[in-house]
C-alpha positions, 0 to 999 in steps of 0.5 A: 928697370929700363923705364925706371932709369929713363924716368930718373934721367929725365927727372935729373935733367929737369932738375939740372936745367932748373938749377942752371936757370936760377943760378946767378949769371956771371958779370959781363962787360957791356962797354969800355968808352972814352968820352969827351965831356963838354964844360958846363959853360960850353954851348958848342957841344952836347953832352954825350949819350950812349945806348945799351939794352938790358934784360929784366933783373940785370944789376948794372954797374958803371965805372966813371973815371975823369982825366981831371978830378975837379968838379963833378958830373951828372949821370942820367939813365932813362928808358928809351924811347919813353924817357922814364928815369931809372937812375940819376946822380947829380954829383958823380965824382971821378973814380965813381961806381954807380949801381942800379937794377933794371926792372924791364927788358929794353933799351936804356939811354945814358947821358953824362954831363959835367958840372965843371967849367972846363971840358974833360975826358971820361973813361966809362966802363959798364957791366951787367950782372944777369939775374940768372944764368938763363939770361947770361947770353943776352945781347946788350948791343943796339943798332941804329936802323930803319924800323918798319911798322904797320898802321891801320889807316881807317876802320874796315868798311862795308858799302852797298853800291846801287846799280846804274838803273836804281832810281834812288841811291848812288852808283858811286861812293867813296872812302876818304884816307889820311895816310899816317906820317912816315908812310912808305907804301900802303895796301887796301883789301877789296872784295865785291859781291851781290851777297851780303853774307860773302862780305861778312865772311871776308870781314870775319876771316882775319885782318889785313894788318895782322897779315902784313905784320906777319909778313914783315916779321917773316920776310923783313925789309927784303920783302918790301922790295917786291911787296908783301902781296905774296904773303897775304891772303887773297880775299874771295869775290863774286861780282865786279866793281870799279875802284878809283884812287884819286886826290880830294880835288877830284872827288867832287867830280867823281861823286857827282857823275862828272869829270875827274882824274884818277891815279892809275897806280891805285885804281882797279876797274872791273875788279872782284877782289884782291890786295892792292899795293900802292907805292906812288902816294905815300903822303897826304889825303886821298879818296878810294872811289867806288863805282858800280857799272852793273845795270840791274844789280847792286853790289856789296863792297868790303875795304880794309886799308893799312899803311907801312911806315918807317922811321930810323931809330935805335933797336935791340940787336938780335943774337 
């Protein structure tokens, strides 16, 4: 009997949750704005823009009231940042109600301009009607913030660097790097071993970029202060190799066994393996030069290079 009651309670709870999820949500006010709209002939002030986030299925309603009913307005609503038009009315009068439905969750840009010669003021109210009660608490606010992302600088690389006594082949080689725009710091993953199988295992056991993405999501901006090295995997290594960070003008001297100058911050000597954080050189082109000092044995080397970039932009505010 007790088992039957528990089963019925579970079924009823599941039914009520399903009913709640499919029940339409209640109207929520998103904005109540007072905007100065420049006249059509004015070039001194741009048309006002405002940004809000909406959930898929939201029915959006906008109330536009002007202090001067002369002329009409142009209302454009588009996705951000893609700029795909979702609603456009080129002759919006005062005391106008605009309605449209959101297809995809995201940020939307509202632009309101005037077709009237003189500047006017507008009172604009925006509401959202959620498609269901499940999205009732969706946060429509957006914030202007610095957004950090990761970008693969180049494909993962594997090299064989000859020993110092090898008659043919080079004991030095290098990887050219071009850092993406807005780089704030970058990492390279390095592993050296005489055995090709060791390098293959490093290559097959995950990627640096996926671990850095996870670190940013977990620790966020606060972890960038001390670096993300503590949250990414230490790659294995069995043998030593030198790795030099240098500007392109020094690469010719390096690769031809001549004189060159390296950048200390990104250089590691007698290095087996690790994740190296570079903060000194966030822009431009560089080389990672590899040198094997071992007299009798060549060495296999693995390299993976990922940049962390930052731009300021609108972002959805998390509840």
